[in-house]
Backbone as numpy.savetxt, mean C-alpha at the origin, in Angstrom:
# Nx Ny Nz CAx CAy CAz Cx Cy Cz
23.72 1.21 -17.01 22.64 0.91 -16.07 21.30 1.02 -16.76
20.42 0.09 -16.51 19.08 0.12 -17.10 18.29 1.27 -16.51
17.59 2.02 -17.39 16.78 3.14 -16.92 15.36 3.00 -17.42
14.39 3.48 -16.61 12.98 3.46 -16.98 12.45 4.88 -16.90
11.37 5.11 -17.61 10.75 6.44 -17.62 9.73 6.56 -16.49
9.71 7.73 -15.85 8.78 7.97 -14.76 7.56 8.74 -15.20
6.81 9.29 -14.22 5.54 9.93 -14.47 5.67 11.14 -15.38
6.78 11.85 -15.30 6.96 13.07 -16.08 7.96 12.88 -17.23
8.27 11.62 -17.53 9.21 11.34 -18.60 10.65 11.29 -18.16
10.90 11.60 -16.88 12.27 11.58 -16.37 12.78 10.15 -16.27
14.10 10.00 -16.30 14.71 8.67 -16.23 14.91 8.24 -14.79
14.57 7.01 -14.51 14.76 6.44 -13.18 15.72 5.25 -13.31
16.88 5.29 -12.65 17.81 4.15 -12.70 17.28 3.01 -11.83
16.43 2.18 -12.41 15.68 1.20 -11.64 16.59 0.18 -10.97
17.77 -0.06 -11.53 18.67 -1.05 -10.94 19.22 -0.59 -9.60
19.11 0.71 -9.31 19.58 1.21 -8.02 18.78 0.58 -6.87
17.53 0.24 -7.14 16.71 -0.38 -6.10 17.30 -1.72 -5.70
17.86 -2.44 -6.65 18.48 -3.73 -6.36 19.67 -3.59 -5.41
20.24 -2.39 -5.36 21.42 -2.16 -4.53 21.07 -1.55 -3.17
19.79 -1.34 -2.90 19.39 -0.76 -1.62 19.75 -1.71 -0.48
20.35 -1.18 0.56 20.70 -1.99 1.73 19.66 -1.72 2.82
18.97 -2.76 3.21 17.93 -2.64 4.24 18.55 -2.62 5.62
17.91 -1.97 6.59 18.42 -2.02 7.98 18.41 -3.46 8.50
19.27 -3.73 9.46 19.46 -5.09 9.94 18.16 -5.72 10.45
17.36 -4.94 11.18 16.12 -5.50 11.73 15.19 -5.96 10.62
15.13 -5.21 9.52 14.27 -5.58 8.41 14.85 -6.76 7.64
16.16 -6.79 7.50 16.82 -7.90 6.81 16.52 -9.22 7.50
16.54 -9.22 8.81 16.24 -10.44 9.57 14.80 -10.89 9.34
13.88 -9.94 9.27 12.48 -10.28 9.01 12.29 -10.81 7.59
13.01 -10.21 6.63 12.93 -10.67 5.25 13.39 -12.12 5.13
14.44 -12.47 5.85 14.94 -13.84 5.81 13.90 -14.82 6.34
13.24 -14.44 7.42 12.19 -15.30 7.97 10.99 -15.36 7.03
10.65 -14.21 6.45 9.56 -14.15 5.48 9.80 -15.15 4.34
11.00 -15.16 3.83 11.32 -16.04 2.70 11.23 -17.51 3.10
11.41 -17.80 4.37 11.31 -19.19 4.84 9.87 -19.59 5.13
9.05 -18.62 5.57 7.69 -18.96 6.03 6.63 -18.66 4.98
6.76 -17.52 4.29 5.68 -17.05 3.41 6.02 -17.26 1.94
7.10 -16.64 1.47 7.64 -16.85 0.12 6.77 -16.30 -1.02
5.74 -15.51 -0.75 4.88 -15.02 -1.80 5.58 -13.97 -2.67
6.29 -13.06 -2.04 6.91 -11.95 -2.76 8.43 -12.08 -2.86
8.96 -11.60 -3.98 10.39 -11.47 -4.14 10.89 -10.36 -3.22
12.11 -10.46 -2.76 12.65 -9.47 -1.83 12.75 -8.07 -2.46
12.59 -7.98 -3.75 12.60 -6.68 -4.44 11.59 -5.72 -3.81
10.41 -6.23 -3.43 9.34 -5.36 -2.94 9.76 -4.59 -1.70
10.58 -5.22 -0.83 10.98 -4.53 0.39 12.01 -3.45 0.09
12.91 -3.70 -0.81 13.89 -2.68 -1.22 13.19 -1.54 -1.94
12.20 -1.90 -2.76 11.43 -0.90 -3.50 10.74 0.05 -2.53
10.06 -0.49 -1.52 9.34 0.40 -0.60 10.32 1.23 0.23
11.38 0.62 0.69 12.34 1.38 1.53 12.90 2.56 0.74
13.07 2.37 -0.57 13.57 3.45 -1.42 12.50 4.50 -1.65
11.29 4.07 -2.04 10.26 5.02 -2.40 9.73 5.78 -1.18
9.72 5.16 -0.01 9.15 5.81 1.18 9.96 7.04 1.58
11.21 7.08 1.17 12.03 8.26 1.47 11.58 9.47 0.67
10.82 9.23 -0.41 10.39 10.33 -1.26 9.23 11.12 -0.66
8.44 10.49 0.23 7.28 11.22 0.75 7.28 11.31 2.29
8.43 11.13 2.89 8.52 11.32 4.32 8.25 12.80 4.65
7.48 13.05 5.69 7.12 14.43 6.05 8.38 15.24 6.36
8.38 16.48 5.93 9.53 17.36 6.15 9.77 17.66 7.62
8.73 17.49 8.45 8.87 17.82 9.87 9.57 16.73 10.66
9.86 15.59 10.03 10.65 14.55 10.70 12.11 15.00 10.70
12.72 15.24 11.86 14.11 15.70 11.89 15.05 14.61 11.37
16.19 15.04 10.86 17.15 14.08 10.28 17.55 13.00 11.26
17.57 13.33 12.55 17.95 12.33 13.57 16.94 11.20 13.68
15.72 11.43 13.19 14.66 10.41 13.26 14.34 9.78 11.92
14.99 10.22 10.85 14.67 9.73 9.51 14.73 8.21 9.41
15.86 7.64 9.76 16.06 6.20 9.57 15.11 5.38 10.44
14.89 5.85 11.65 14.00 5.12 12.55 12.59 5.08 12.00
12.09 6.22 11.50 10.75 6.27 10.94 10.64 5.42 9.68
11.66 5.49 8.80 11.66 4.68 7.58 11.64 3.18 7.90
12.42 2.81 8.90 12.47 1.40 9.31 11.10 0.93 9.78
10.45 1.78 10.60 9.14 1.40 11.12 8.13 1.26 10.01
8.12 2.17 9.07 7.17 2.10 7.98 7.43 0.90 7.08
8.68 0.52 6.94 9.01 -0.65 6.12 8.54 -1.94 6.79
8.70 -2.04 8.09 8.22 -3.22 8.82 6.69 -3.28 8.74
6.05 -2.12 8.90 4.60 -2.05 8.78 4.15 -2.51 7.39
4.89 -2.13 6.37 4.57 -2.53 5.00 4.65 -4.04 4.85
5.62 -4.67 5.48 5.70 -6.13 5.41 4.45 -6.76 6.02
4.01 -6.26 7.16 2.82 -6.81 7.80 1.60 -6.66 6.88
1.42 -5.47 6.31 0.28 -5.23 5.43 0.35 -6.10 4.19
1.53 -6.19 3.59 1.69 -6.99 2.38 1.39 -8.46 2.64
1.81 -8.95 3.79 1.52 -10.34 4.15 0.01 -10.59 4.21
-0.70 -9.72 4.91 -2.15 -9.91 5.03 -2.85 -9.69 3.71
-2.36 -8.73 2.94 -2.97 -8.45 1.63 -2.82 -9.65 0.70
-1.64 -10.24 0.64 -1.44 -11.42 -0.21 -2.24 -12.60 0.31
-2.36 -12.72 1.61 -3.15 -13.79 2.20 -4.59 -13.71 1.71
-5.11 -12.50 1.61 -6.50 -12.30 1.19 -6.64 -12.35 -0.32
-5.83 -11.58 -1.03 -6.01 -11.42 -2.47 -5.41 -12.56 -3.28
-4.25 -13.05 -2.86 -3.57 -14.09 -3.62 -4.02 -15.49 -3.19
-4.13 -15.70 -1.89 -4.45 -17.04 -1.37 -5.93 -17.23 -1.08
-6.65 -16.15 -0.82 -8.06 -16.27 -0.48 -8.30 -17.04 0.81
-7.34 -16.94 1.72 -7.39 -17.70 2.98 -8.10 -16.88 4.06
-9.43 -16.96 4.06 -10.21 -16.14 4.99 -9.98 -16.55 6.44
-9.86 -17.84 6.72 -9.72 -18.29 8.11 -8.44 -17.77 8.75
-7.34 -17.85 8.01 -6.09 -17.34 8.55 -6.13 -15.82 8.65
-6.72 -15.18 7.67 -6.84 -13.73 7.69 -7.62 -13.25 8.90
-8.71 -13.94 9.23 -9.54 -13.51 10.35 -8.79 -13.53 11.67
-7.82 -14.41 11.80 -7.00 -14.43 13.01 -5.89 -13.39 12.94
-5.21 -13.33 11.80 -4.08 -12.40 11.66 -4.51 -10.94 11.78
-5.72 -10.61 11.35 -6.18 -9.23 11.38 -6.35 -8.71 12.81
-6.40 -9.60 13.78 -6.58 -9.20 15.17 -5.27 -8.71 15.81
-4.16 -9.08 15.22 -2.84 -8.85 15.86 -2.58 -7.41 16.25
-2.90 -6.41 15.42 -2.51 -5.03 15.78 -3.29 -4.40 16.92
-4.36 -5.03 17.38 -5.26 -4.36 18.29 -5.26 -5.03 19.67
-4.91 -4.29 20.71 -4.72 -4.87 22.06 -5.93 -5.61 22.60
-7.13 -5.21 22.21 -8.33 -5.84 22.76 -8.73 -7.12 22.03
-8.03 -7.45 20.95 -8.35 -8.65 20.17 -7.22 -9.67 20.32
-7.61 -10.95 20.31 -6.64 -12.00 20.62 -6.69 -13.10 19.55
-5.69 -13.13 18.67 -5.67 -14.15 17.62 -5.41 -15.55 18.20
-6.00 -16.53 17.56 -5.81 -17.94 17.95 -5.12 -18.62 16.77
-3.82 -18.81 16.88 -3.03 -19.29 15.74 -3.22 -20.77 15.46
-3.67 -21.56 16.44 -3.80 -23.00 16.22 -5.24 -23.43 15.98
-6.09 -22.50 15.61 -7.48 -22.85 15.29 -7.51 -23.67 14.01
-8.48 -24.58 13.91 -8.63 -25.42 12.71 -8.73 -24.55 11.46
-7.98 -24.93 10.43 -8.04 -24.23 9.16 -7.14 -23.01 9.09
-6.43 -22.71 10.16 -5.57 -21.53 10.23 -4.11 -21.93 10.01
-3.42 -21.16 9.20 -1.99 -21.38 8.96 -1.23 -20.86 10.18
-0.89 -21.75 11.08 -0.28 -21.37 12.37 1.04 -20.65 12.16
1.88 -21.16 11.28 3.20 -20.55 11.07 3.05 -19.12 10.56
2.06 -18.91 9.69 1.84 -17.56 9.15 1.44 -16.60 10.25
0.46 -16.97 11.07 -0.01 -16.08 12.12 1.10 -15.79 13.13
1.86 -16.80 13.47 2.95 -16.59 14.44 4.02 -15.66 13.89
4.32 -15.78 12.58 5.30 -14.88 12.00 4.72 -13.47 11.88
3.43 -13.36 11.55 2.80 -12.04 11.48 2.87 -11.36 12.85
2.68 -12.13 13.92 2.81 -11.57 15.25 4.24 -11.09 15.52
5.21 -11.84 15.04 6.62 -11.44 15.19 6.88 -10.12 14.48
6.35 -9.98 13.25 6.54 -8.74 12.49 5.89 -7.57 13.22
4.67 -7.78 13.70 3.98 -6.69 14.39 4.70 -6.29 15.68
5.17 -7.25 16.41 5.89 -6.94 17.65 7.17 -6.16 17.36
7.85 -6.49 16.27 9.05 -5.74 15.88 8.69 -4.29 15.57
7.56 -4.11 14.91 7.10 -2.76 14.58 6.67 -2.01 15.84
5.81 -2.59 16.64 5.24 -1.92 17.80 6.31 -1.60 18.85
7.21 -2.53 19.09 8.24 -2.30 20.11 9.09 -1.10 19.78
9.51 -0.98 18.54 10.34 0.15 18.13 9.52 1.44 18.06
8.26 1.32 17.65 7.42 2.51 17.52 7.20 3.20 18.87
7.12 2.42 19.91 6.85 2.98 21.24 7.95 3.92 21.73
9.10 3.89 21.08 10.19 4.80 21.48 10.10 6.16 20.78
9.15 6.31 19.85 9.00 7.59 19.14 8.57 8.67 20.13
9.06 9.90 19.99 8.81 10.95 20.97 7.35 11.32 21.16
6.51 11.17 20.12 5.10 11.53 20.24 4.18 10.32 20.06
4.70 9.16 20.46 3.93 7.92 20.32 2.59 8.01 21.04
2.57 8.39 22.28 1.34 8.42 23.06 0.34 9.41 22.48
0.82 10.48 21.93 -0.06 11.52 21.40 -0.82 11.04 20.16
-0.16 10.22 19.32 -0.77 9.86 18.05 -1.13 8.39 17.93
-0.92 7.58 18.96 -1.11 6.14 18.80 -2.57 5.77 18.55
-3.51 6.44 19.20 -4.91 6.07 18.98 -5.37 6.48 17.57
-4.87 7.60 17.09 -5.16 7.99 15.70 -4.58 6.96 14.74
-3.38 6.51 15.04 -2.76 5.47 14.21 -3.60 4.19 14.21
-4.04 3.77 15.39 -4.82 2.52 15.45 -6.13 2.65 14.65
-6.76 3.81 14.73 -7.96 4.02 13.93 -7.64 3.91 12.44
-6.60 4.63 12.02 -6.24 4.63 10.60 -5.84 3.23 10.14
-5.13 2.51 11.00 -4.69 1.19 10.58 -5.86 0.19 10.52
-6.87 0.42 11.33 -8.05 -0.45 11.23 -8.70 -0.30 9.84
-8.61 0.89 9.26 -9.13 1.08 7.90 -8.31 0.31 6.89
-7.01 0.16 7.15 -6.16 -0.66 6.27 -6.62 -2.11 6.29
-6.85 -2.62 7.50 -7.34 -4.00 7.63 -8.68 -4.17 6.93
-9.57 -3.18 7.09 -10.86 -3.24 6.42 -10.71 -3.23 4.91
-9.70 -2.48 4.41 -9.45 -2.44 2.97 -9.05 -3.82 2.46
-8.22 -4.52 3.22 -7.82 -5.87 2.81 -9.02 -6.79 2.84
-9.86 -6.66 3.86 -11.09 -7.46 3.95 -11.99 -7.16 2.75
-12.05 -5.88 2.35 -12.86 -5.52 1.20 -12.34 -6.21 -0.07
-11.04 -6.31 -0.21 -10.47 -7.00 -1.36 -10.86 -8.47 -1.35
-10.86 -9.07 -0.18 -11.24 -10.47 -0.06 -12.71 -10.65 -0.45
-13.57 -9.75 0.03 -14.99 -9.82 -0.33 -15.19 -9.60 -1.82
-14.43 -8.66 -2.39 -14.55 -8.39 -3.83 -14.18 -9.60 -4.65
-13.15 -10.32 -4.26 -12.76 -11.52 -5.00 -13.75 -12.65 -4.82
-14.39 -12.71 -3.66 -15.41 -13.73 -3.44 -16.71 -13.39 -4.16
-16.99 -12.09 -4.29 -18.24 -11.63 -4.92 -17.97 -10.50 -5.90
-17.26 -10.77 -7.00 -16.92 -9.70 -7.94 -18.14 -9.01 -8.54
-19.29 -9.69 -8.56 -20.49 -9.08 -9.09 -21.05 -8.01 -8.15
-20.51 -7.90 -6.95 -20.95 -6.88 -6.00 -19.97 -5.73 -5.88
-18.89 -5.76 -6.63 -17.86 -4.73 -6.51 -18.26 -3.47 -7.28
-17.88 -2.33 -6.74 -18.16 -1.04 -7.39 -16.92 -0.16 -7.33
-16.83 0.76 -8.25 -15.71 1.68 -8.26 -15.77 2.59 -7.02
-16.98 2.97 -6.61 -17.12 3.76 -5.39 -16.59 3.03 -4.19
-16.83 1.72 -4.13 -16.31 0.92 -3.04 -14.80 0.88 -3.04
-14.21 0.78 -4.23 -12.75 0.80 -4.35 -12.18 2.10 -3.80
-12.82 3.21 -4.14 -12.32 4.51 -3.71 -12.51 4.73 -2.22
-13.64 4.25 -1.67 -13.91 4.46 -0.25 -13.17 3.50 0.66
-13.04 2.25 0.23 -12.44 1.21 1.07 -11.03 0.84 0.63
-10.91 0.44 -0.65 -9.66 -0.15 -1.11 -8.49 0.82 -1.08
-8.76 2.11 -1.22 -7.66 3.08 -1.21 -6.85 3.04 0.06
-7.48 2.66 1.19 -6.77 2.60 2.47 -5.70 1.51 2.46
-5.75 0.62 1.48 -4.72 -0.42 1.36 -3.34 0.19 1.14
-3.28 1.44 0.72 -1.99 2.11 0.48 -1.33 2.59 1.77
-2.07 2.61 2.87 -1.49 2.83 4.21 -0.96 4.25 4.42
-1.29 5.20 3.54 -0.67 6.51 3.61 -1.03 7.23 4.91
-2.26 7.13 5.37 -2.62 7.74 6.64 -1.76 7.19 7.77
-1.57 5.90 7.79 -0.78 5.26 8.85 0.68 5.65 8.75
1.22 5.75 7.53 2.60 6.20 7.36 2.77 7.62 7.91
1.80 8.46 7.61 1.86 9.85 8.11 1.80 9.86 9.63
0.97 9.02 10.22 0.91 8.93 11.68 2.26 8.56 12.28
2.95 7.61 11.64 4.28 7.21 12.12 5.24 8.40 12.04
5.18 9.12 10.93 6.04 10.31 10.80 5.72 11.34 11.88
4.44 11.55 12.16 4.07 12.54 13.18 4.57 12.13 14.56
4.59 10.84 14.83 5.14 10.37 16.10 6.61 10.73 16.24
7.28 10.87 15.11 8.71 11.18 15.10 8.99 12.65 14.84
7.97 13.51 14.95 8.10 14.92 14.56 7.82 15.86 15.74
8.81 16.16 16.57 8.61 17.03 17.73 8.13 18.43 17.37
8.46 18.93 16.18 8.15 20.32 15.83 6.81 20.48 15.11
6.14 19.38 14.79 4.87 19.52 14.08 3.83 20.20 14.96
3.12 21.19 14.37 2.09 21.93 15.11 0.76 21.19 15.03
0.27 20.76 16.18 -0.95 19.94 16.23 -2.15 20.63 15.58
-2.20 21.95 15.62 -3.37 22.64 15.04 -3.36 22.63 13.51
-2.32 22.04 12.90 -2.29 21.89 11.44 -2.61 20.46 11.01
-3.07 19.66 11.95 -3.38 18.26 11.64 -4.52 18.15 10.63
-5.52 19.00 10.75 -6.66 18.95 9.82 -6.18 19.20 8.38
-5.36 20.23 8.20 -4.86 20.54 6.85 -4.06 19.36 6.28
-3.22 18.78 7.12 -2.41 17.66 6.65 -3.27 16.48 6.25
-4.22 16.12 7.08 -5.06 14.97 6.77 -5.95 15.22 5.56
-6.33 16.46 5.33 -7.08 16.80 4.13 -6.27 16.44 2.89
-4.98 16.75 2.91 -4.10 16.43 1.80 -3.93 14.91 1.63
-3.85 14.21 2.75 -3.59 12.77 2.71 -4.72 12.02 2.00
-5.96 12.52 2.11 -7.06 11.84 1.41 -6.75 11.73 -0.09
-6.35 12.85 -0.69 -6.02 12.81 -2.12 -4.74 12.03 -2.36
-3.73 12.25 -1.52 -2.44 11.58 -1.72 -2.59 10.06 -1.68
-3.41 9.57 -0.77 -3.60 8.13 -0.66 -4.27 7.56 -1.92
-5.25 8.28 -2.44 -5.91 7.83 -3.67 -4.94 7.88 -4.84
-4.08 8.89 -4.88 -3.07 8.97 -5.94 -2.12 7.78 -5.88
-1.73 7.40 -4.67 -0.86 6.23 -4.49 -1.58 4.98 -4.97
-2.89 4.89 -4.66 -3.64 3.69 -5.06 -3.75 3.60 -6.57
-3.97 4.72 -7.22 -4.04 4.72 -8.68 -2.73 4.23 -9.28
-1.62 4.73 -8.75 -0.33 4.28 -9.24 -0.15 2.78 -9.12
-0.62 2.23 -8.01 -0.55 0.78 -7.81 -1.51 0.04 -8.75
-2.74 0.53 -8.86 -3.72 -0.12 -9.73 -3.22 -0.25 -11.17
-2.73 0.86 -11.74 -2.42 0.85 -13.17 -1.16 0.07 -13.50
-0.39 -0.32 -12.48 0.86 -1.04 -12.75 0.87 -2.48 -12.24
-0.22 -2.90 -11.59 -0.25 -4.29 -11.07 -1.47 -5.08 -11.54
-2.42 -4.45 -12.21 -3.67 -5.12 -12.52 -3.48 -6.33 -13.46
-2.50 -6.27 -14.34 -2.29 -7.39 -15.27 -1.83 -8.64 -14.52
-0.89 -8.45 -13.60 -0.45 -9.60 -12.77 -1.62 -10.13 -11.95
-2.38 -9.23 -11.36 -3.50 -9.64 -10.50 -4.56 -10.37 -11.31
-4.81 -9.93 -12.54 -5.77 -10.59 -13.41 -5.36 -12.03 -13.65
-4.07 -12.25 -13.93 -3.55 -13.59 -14.16 -3.70 -14.47 -12.91
-3.54 -13.83 -11.72 -3.59 -14.59 -10.47 -5.02 -14.84 -9.98
-6.00 -14.23 -10.63 -7.38 -14.39 -10.19 -7.79 -13.41 -9.11
-7.07 -12.30 -9.02 -7.40 -11.25 -8.07 -8.09 -10.13 -8.85
-9.37 -9.87 -8.51 -10.19 -8.93 -9.27 -10.48 -7.65 -8.51
-9.68 -7.35 -7.48 -9.99 -6.22 -6.60 -9.46 -4.88 -7.11
-8.60 -4.90 -8.14 -8.05 -3.65 -8.66 -9.14 -2.77 -9.22
-8.99 -1.46 -8.99 -9.94 -0.51 -9.56 -10.01 -0.61 -11.07
-8.90 -0.96 -11.72 -8.89 -1.10 -13.17 -9.86 -2.19 -13.61
-9.82 -3.33 -12.92 -10.70 -4.45 -13.28 -12.14 -4.14 -12.89
-12.34 -3.52 -11.74 -13.70 -3.18 -11.31 -14.33 -2.20 -12.29
-13.55 -1.22 -12.74 -14.04 -0.28 -13.75 -14.46 -1.04 -15.01
-13.61 -1.97 -15.44 -13.92 -2.74 -16.64 -15.19 -3.56 -16.46
-15.41 -4.08 -15.28 -16.64 -4.81 -14.99 -17.86 -3.89 -15.07
-17.76 -2.74 -14.43 -18.90 -1.83 -14.38 -19.23 -1.26 -15.76
-18.26 -1.16 -16.63 -18.49 -0.64 -17.98 -18.74 -1.74 -18.99
-18.95 -2.98 -18.51 -19.24 -4.14 -19.37 -18.15 -4.41 -20.39
-16.93 -4.03 -20.04 -15.80 -4.35 -20.89 -15.43 -5.82 -20.73
-15.60 -6.34 -19.54 -15.40 -7.75 -19.23 -16.58 -8.22 -18.39
-16.71 -9.54 -18.24 -17.77 -10.11 -17.41 -17.16 -10.93 -16.28
-17.97 -11.20 -15.26 -17.51 -12.00 -14.14 -17.11 -13.39 -14.61
-17.90 -14.00 -15.47 -17.58 -15.35 -15.95 -16.25 -15.37 -16.69
-15.98 -14.32 -17.46 -14.71 -14.25 -18.18 -13.55 -14.12 -17.20
-13.74 -13.33 -16.17 -12.67 -13.16 -15.17 -12.36 -14.48 -14.46
-13.38 -15.27 -14.23 -13.20 -16.51 -13.48 -12.63 -17.64 -14.34
-12.48 -17.42 -15.61 -11.93 -18.45 -16.49 -10.48 -18.74 -16.14
-10.11 -20.01 -16.25 -8.73 -20.42 -16.01 -7.91 -20.48 -17.30
-8.54 -20.15 -18.42 -7.87 -20.21 -19.70 -6.88 -19.07 -19.84
-5.61 -19.40 -20.01 -4.54 -18.39 -20.08 -4.75 -17.48 -21.28
-5.12 -18.04 -22.42 -5.31 -17.24 -23.63 -6.48 -16.28 -23.45
-7.53 -16.73 -22.78 -8.68 -15.86 -22.55 -8.30 -14.70 -21.62
-7.50 -14.99 -20.61 -7.04 -13.94 -19.70 -6.23 -12.90 -20.48
-5.40 -13.35 -21.38 -4.60 -12.44 -22.19 -5.49 -11.57 -23.06
-6.57 -12.16 -23.58 -7.50 -11.40 -24.42 -8.23 -10.36 -23.59
-8.57 -10.71 -22.35 -9.24 -9.75 -21.47 -8.33 -8.55 -21.18
-7.06 -8.85 -20.93 -6.11 -7.78 -20.65 -6.00 -6.85 -21.85
-5.96 -7.42 -23.05 -5.87 -6.60 -24.26 -7.13 -5.76 -24.44
-8.27 -6.32 -24.11 -9.53 -5.59 -24.22 -9.55 -4.39 -23.25
-9.07 -4.61 -22.04 -9.02 -3.52 -21.06 -8.08 -2.43 -21.54
-6.94 -2.82 -22.10 -6.01 -1.81 -22.62 -6.64 -1.03 -23.79
-7.36 -1.75 -24.67 -7.98 -1.10 -25.82 -9.02 -0.07 -25.42
-9.67 -0.28 -24.27 -10.70 0.66 -23.79 -10.10 1.79 -22.93
-8.79 1.86 -22.89 -8.07 2.97 -22.24 -8.49 3.17 -20.78
-8.62 2.07 -20.08 -9.01 2.14 -18.67 -7.89 2.79 -17.85
-6.66 2.42 -18.13 -5.54 3.03 -17.40 -5.55 4.55 -17.58
-5.84 5.01 -18.81 -5.85 6.43 -19.08 -6.93 7.14 -18.24
-8.04 6.48 -18.01 -9.10 7.07 -17.17 -8.55 7.35 -15.78
-7.84 6.40 -15.23 -7.32 6.58 -13.87 -6.15 7.58 -13.83
-5.35 7.61 -14.86 -4.26 8.57 -14.89 -4.80 10.00 -14.97
-5.92 10.19 -15.66 -6.56 11.51 -15.69 -7.05 11.89 -14.30
-7.60 10.91 -13.58 -8.04 11.15 -12.20 -6.83 11.52 -11.32
-5.73 10.84 -11.52 -4.51 11.17 -10.76 -4.09 12.61 -11.02
-4.08 13.02 -12.26 -3.67 14.37 -12.62 -4.61 15.42 -12.03
-5.91 15.11 -11.98 -6.87 16.04 -11.40 -6.59 16.27 -9.93
-6.33 15.20 -9.20 -6.04 15.33 -7.77 -4.70 16.03 -7.55
-3.73 15.72 -8.37 -2.42 16.37 -8.23 -2.54 17.88 -8.46
-3.25 18.26 -9.51 -3.43 19.68 -9.81 -4.15 20.40 -8.69
-5.14 19.75 -8.10 -5.86 20.36 -6.98 -4.95 20.61 -5.80
-4.09 19.64 -5.49 -3.17 19.81 -4.36 -2.11 20.87 -4.66
-1.68 20.95 -5.91 -0.66 21.92 -6.29 -1.20 23.35 -6.39
-2.52 23.47 -6.37 -3.13 24.79 -6.49 -2.94 25.65 -5.24
-2.48 25.04 -4.16 -2.27 25.78 -2.92 -3.49 25.90 -2.06
-4.49 25.04 -2.29 -5.72 25.12 -1.48 -5.48 24.74 -0.03
-4.38 24.01 0.24 -4.04 23.63 1.60 -2.64 24.13 1.92
-2.49 24.82 3.03 -1.17 25.32 3.44 -0.92 24.97 4.89
0.35 24.92 5.28 0.74 24.68 6.67 2.16 25.25 6.83
2.50 25.58 8.08 3.82 26.16 8.33 4.81 25.18 8.94
4.30 24.16 9.68 5.22 23.25 10.36 5.53 22.00 9.54
4.92 21.86 8.37 5.21 20.75 7.48 5.08 21.27 6.05
5.97 20.83 5.18 5.99 21.28 3.79 5.01 20.45 2.97
3.80 20.99 2.76 2.77 20.27 2.03 3.19 20.05 0.58
3.78 21.05 -0.03 4.18 20.92 -1.44 5.22 19.82 -1.63
6.16 19.70 -0.69 7.16 18.64 -0.77 6.51 17.26 -0.66
5.50 17.16 0.20 4.78 15.89 0.36 4.05 15.54 -0.94
3.41 16.52 -1.56 2.70 16.29 -2.82 3.68 15.87 -3.92
4.81 16.53 -3.98 5.83 16.14 -4.97 6.35 14.75 -4.69
6.40 14.39 -3.40 6.79 13.04 -3.04 5.82 12.02 -3.59
4.52 12.34 -3.59 3.53 11.42 -4.14 3.68 11.31 -5.66
4.17 12.38 -6.29 4.45 12.28 -7.72 5.60 11.30 -7.96
6.57 11.32 -7.05 7.68 10.37 -7.17 7.19 8.94 -6.92
6.21 8.77 -6.05 5.64 7.44 -5.83 5.08 6.90 -7.14
4.35 7.75 -7.88 3.83 7.32 -9.18 4.98 6.97 -10.12
6.01 7.78 -10.11 7.18 7.53 -10.95 7.78 6.16 -10.65
7.92 5.86 -9.38 8.47 4.57 -8.98 7.55 3.42 -9.40
6.24 3.62 -9.26 5.29 2.59 -9.70 5.48 2.31 -11.20
5.49 3.36 -12.00 5.59 3.19 -13.44 6.92 2.57 -13.85
7.99 3.00 -13.18 9.30 2.48 -13.52 9.49 1.02 -13.11
8.69 0.57 -12.14 8.85 -0.80 -11.61 7.76 -1.73 -12.08
7.03 -1.34 -13.10 5.95 -2.17 -13.61 6.46 -3.55 -13.97
5.75 -4.56 -13.50 6.11 -5.94 -13.79 7.14 -6.54 -12.86
7.61 -5.74 -11.86 8.64 -6.23 -10.96 8.12 -6.42 -9.54
6.86 -6.04 -9.28 6.34 -6.13 -7.92 4.88 -6.55 -7.94
């Protein structure tokens, strides 16, 4: 079996992800996705279903594990669809309608001129599959408004990526950290877990969310350092790696906008030579060490297990480089 090295040098049997069996509800959505959207290989859905098990909150009882994982996987499909629509396709008109879907007070118009009707209708189907099942969670009503707030930040993060690609000369590393990090959806995943956690003590919510700020940025760094080369080739300049290179004058906006394949390859080599990935990995280690120091504690949820789960997320990112 093919093995890859993870964050700590450990071996990850990456081919095991190819053997992951998705729940039936997700499999049906994947089949429709492949007919309507076709942007991503089905590997991405198996990858997330596998990795999400590594950072599920300890307070989710075993009886709710599969239900919570299924919901987070469906949510991931919705986010990935909108993210690719913005970053890969640059389709602002369709995005502006699709972004309304999660919020009851907003009403998407799928047949508006310039809008990909089939995309919006399928996005609505994905969201309805997520929302319908989520409503059965034992603490849905208690955490749903917090979830909606957190998920609005995810949508804003995707919008920020779209703006960054339209105006790369206006992008900043601070903006990536404040806005783009929410693209990792970690706050929303935690909200879903809390909805499925009858024993979680509400008075420990502050401590948990304090940890999630760092955990979400750690997840974003793992994604940035393993996908920026593909995104550079596709003309997506929203990665923190590329924004850092822009701010440090390692590359220029005109060079990024070039369609010359050889020039893009030279830019990638230049970014590697300036050790930009190493800068972000040092930042990841700093945040990890801070969380491991014990500055945040809780009794109804295992904070240390969650932090170690985020280390596994990095491991999965590194082991799957070039496959997602």
